[in-house]
N, C-alpha and C positions, 0 to 999 in steps of 0.2 A: 392405880398402877398395876400392870400385869406384864408377864413375860412367858406366854404360853408357847408351846411348840408351833401352833398355827401361826401366830404372830411372827415367829422367827422364819417360818417357811415363806411367808408372804414378803417379808422384808428381803430375804435372799433372792427370791424370784423376781422382785421388782428391779433389783440390780442386775440380775443375770439375763433375763429375756431381752431387754434392749440391746445389751452389749454383745449377745451371741453372734449377731451378724458380723461384727468386726472380726471375731476369731474365725468365723466361717469363711470370710475372705482370705484370711491368712492361710487356712487349711486347704481350701478348695481353689485357691487362686490359679494354679496351673490349668485346672479344668475349666474355670471361668473364662480365662484368657483364650483357650482353645475354642470354646463354644461360642463366645461372643465375637471372635475374630478381631481383637484389639491388641495393641502393643502392650507388653508387660507393664510399663510405667503408668499406664492408664488405670491399673488397680488403685493407684493413689487417689484418683479423682473419685472413686467410689466411696472411699473413706471420707474424703473432703466433703462430699455431698451430705453425709449424714451428720458428721461432727461439726461441720460449719454451721449448719442450721441449728444444731444443738447449742453450739456456743452463743449464737445470736439470741435464741429463745431463753437461755440460761440467765441473761440479764434481767428478765422479768419473771423467771420461774419462781423465785421465792415469794414475792407479792402475790402471784397468781395462786400458788399453793395455800397461802394464808387466807386468801379470799374464798377459795373453793372448800377448804378444809381437807383433812387427810382422806376421808372416805371418797368424795367425788374426784379428788386428784389422783387417787389410786385407780379409780375407774377409767379415768381418761388416759392414764399411763398404759394400762393393760389393753384397752380397746385400741389405742393407736398403734400398739405392737401387732395386734391382730390385723389391723388394716395394712401395716407395712408388709407383713409376711404374705397376705393375700395378694397384694399387688406384685410382689416379687414372683409369685407363682405363676401369674397370668400376663404380666406386661412383657412385650417382646423387646429384644435389642438391648444395647448398652444404655440408651436413654431411659428405657423402662426401668432398668435396675437402678439407675441414678435416682430417679423419682421415688421408687419404692423405698430406698435407703433413706432418702430425705425425710420421708414420713416417720421413720423410726427415730429421727432426731427429736421429735416431740417427746417421746417416751424418755430418751436419754436425758433430755433437759430436766424433766420432772423427777427423775429417779432419786437423786440425792436430797433435794429439798423435801419431798414428800416423805421419804424413809426417815430423814432426820426429824422432821415434825412428829412423825408417828412414834419415834423413839422418845422424843421429849414428852409426848402425851401418855405413853403406855408403859414406859420402862423406868424402874427405880434408879436413882442417880448412881448407886453403887455398881449397878450392872451395865451402865450405858456404854462404857468403853468396850467392854467385851462384846455387846451386841452390835456396836458399830463395826468392830472387827469382823464379826460374823456376817453382817449383811454386805459389807464391802467385799468379803470373800465370794459373794454370789457372782461377782464379775469373773472370778477365776473358775467357778463352777461351770460357767459358760464355755471357758476356754477348754476345760477338761471334757465336757460334752462334745464340743466342736472337734477336738482332736481324736477322741476315742470312738465316736459313733458316726460322725458325718462322712468320713471316707468310705465306710461300709454302705451306709444308705445311699451315697452318691453312686457307688459302683452298680447298684441295683435299680435306683430310680432317677439317676441324674442329679446334678447339683440342685436344680430348682425343686425336684420332687423331695429331695432330702430336706431342704428348708421348709417345704410345705408341711412336712411332718410336724413341725413346731407349732402349727395352728391348734393342735389338740390341747397341749398344756396352756397355750396362750388364752384360748377361749375359756377354759375352766378357771383360770386365774382371774380373768375379767368378770366372770359371774360371781365367784365365791370370795375372791381376795379382799375386796372392799369391806367385807362384813367384819374384819378384825379391827377396823377403825371406829372411833367414836361415832354414834349415830347423830348426835346433835353438834352443831358447830355455830359459834357466834361469829358471823361473817365480818371480816375486817374490810374497810374500804380498799378497792382495787386502785393502786396508783401506778401510772405507767412511767413515771420518772425513774431513772436508774439511780440506784443508791450508790453513792461515791464510797469506795472502800477506804478504810483507814490505812495508815502507813504499813502496820503489821500485816493486814489482810492483803494489801497490794503486793508486798513481798512474797507472801505465801502463794498468791495467785501466779506470780512470775515464776516461782519454783515449779509449780504444778503446769504452767505453760511449757516449761522446759521438759518436764516428765512426760507430758502428752506427746511432744514432738518425738521424744526418743522411743516411747513404747509403741506408738502407732507406726513409726517407720520400721521398728524391729519386727512386730508382728505381721505387718502387711507384706513385707518382702522376705520374711524368713523362709516361707514356703518355696518361692520361686528361686531364691538363692540356694537353698538346699537341694532343689531339683537339679539346678546347675552343677552341683557337686556329686550328682548321680544317686540321690536319695529317691526312694519310691514314695507314692502318695500315702501309703500306710505308715511308712517311717516318718514322714512329714507330720502326719496326724499325731503320731507318738511324741514328736517334739512339742507340738502345741499343747498336748494333754499333759506332758511332764511340766511344761511351763505353767499350766493351770494348777496342777497339784502343789507345786512349790509356792505358787501365789496364795493358795488357800492356807497353807501352813504358815507362810510368812504373815499374812493379814490377821489371822486368828491368834497367833502367838505374840507378834511384835506390837500390835495395837494396844493391848492391855499393858504390855511392858513399857511402852512409851508414856502411857497415862500415869505410871508410877514415877516417871522421871520429873525432875524440876523443869527441864526444858527439852522437849522432844526434838527440837531443832538439831541437837547434836546426833540424835539417832538418824534423822533424815540425812545429815552429811555423811555419816559412815555408810549408810545403804547406798547413796548415790556414788560414793567412791568406789564401792565394790561393783556397782553396776557398770562403771567405765571399764573395769577389768573384764567383766563378762562380755561387753561389747567388743573389746579388743580381741578376746579369744575367738568370738564368732568370726570376726573379719579374717582370721588367719586360717580358717577351715579350708580344706581342699578335698578332692575326691578320695584321697588316701587318708584323711584325718577327720572322719565324721564325728569322732569323740569331741572335737572342738565345738561343733554345732550343738551337741548335747550339753556340754559345759556352759556354753553361752545361753542356751534357752533355759536351763535350770537355774543358772545364776541370776538371770534377769528376773525370773519368777520369784526368787528368794529375796531380791533387793528392791529394784525399782518399783515392782508391783506393790509392795507394802507401803510406799510413801503416800499414796493417795488416801489410804485408810487412816494412816497416822495424821495427815493433814486435816481430814474430816474430824477425827477425834479432837484435835487441837481446837477447831472451831467450835465444837460443842462444849468443850470443858472451859475455854477461856473466853469470858464475855468481852475481853478487850478486842476480839475480832469482830464483834457485832452480834446481832440477833441471829439464832441458829438457821432459820430457813433462808433469809436473804443472803447471809454470808456463805451458806452452802451453795446457793445458786450462783454467786459471784465466783466462788472457788471452782465450781463446775465450769463456768464460762472460760476461765483461764485454762483448765485442763482440756476441755473440748476444743478450744482454739488451737492448742498445741496438737491435738489429734488431727485436726483439719490441715494444719500446715506441714506437718512431718512427712506424710507420704509423697506429696508432690515434690517437696525439696529433695527427699532421698531419691526419688525417681529420675530426677534430672541427671544424676550421676550413676545411679543404680549399682553397677559392679564395683566402682571405686568410691561409693558413697558412705562407707562406714565411718570415715573421719568426721562426718557432720554430726551424727548422734553422740559420738564420743565427746566432741567439742562442746555440744549443748549441755550434756550431763555435767561436765566440769564447770560450766558456767552456773549451773544450778547449785553446785557445791559452794561457789563463792557467794551466792545469794543466801544460802543457809547461814553462812558465817555472818553476813550483815543482819539477818533476821535474829540470830542469837544475840548479837550486840544490842540491837534495838530493844528486845525483850529484857535484857539485863538492865538497861537504862530505865526502862519503865518500872521494873521491880525495885530498883534503887530509889526511884522517885517516890514510889508508894511508901517505902520504909522511911524516907527522909521526911515525909509529911505526917508520920505518926508522932 
């Protein structure tokens, strides 16, 4: 068992690089729409292309990672990211961007199963919740990078050139990153049958489906919505960066906190209720009240963003959800399916669409209550059997 800085960097980067394209669309959306000559709602289909493919692959990602081992799976993750950003730099038109983003779905599907397996192999049990929170915060590191640096890079290099700059760290990680994983691996048989989730995992997947719908809708259209209220590209980048910073804080602080609770489902419920308030504040923003956009972005970062890390920690800590890698893959499938569905649904109504994510997050709150009740019954059954 080990917990070196190099391991933490690789875990964080494995989560950050594949997700960076999502926050890039949210930050550079107005520039991409203008350059590609497509209607604003089409941004949603870019997100659907990558996360729809990721959701499909996630059904088999856990068994694939178990078969490959953490070292080879990490290499596949980082090299597929390199391929995606390379295609994004050279393929023309909207169709080219869709294809490039779909390739990134391979890395997104592998990210949670391989990092969870690596944590199970290399991190002592007492540190696992903290490390899960740290590596899940990598997703928000990508939001911070996208908001803080991509607008400046795009102003000088164009949005394609800005994203091409990401090839440098991607190649370095593809070459060096897999070295933190164990060299030897006892390969497990690769089975292509989809593992059926138990009742508790099915509920947690449904909650993450709702969270994915809400987060993808929010981030994809935050930029163009803010631009419609008179915000500059730099200010929009600040919104996304602030969202990322709050997400890093929330995931690193709240994940270990949740691990000390008897049932993290209550924490999920509280965070999702607060997220509904953040969405409502965002929906009320006008050209004269940009502070509502800031309140919504920071609030969503502090609340909804943390729920995925907490859910992943629940899967690692509670064997009742199933084996770590397959369960993480199924949980990711639900989350990514939400990411794929959210932007097109939001885009159908666009300006008046904020009621959709608010309704979905409230549905997730109801599911949290059901999950809490189910876990209480299971715990009571274990005590009664003693």
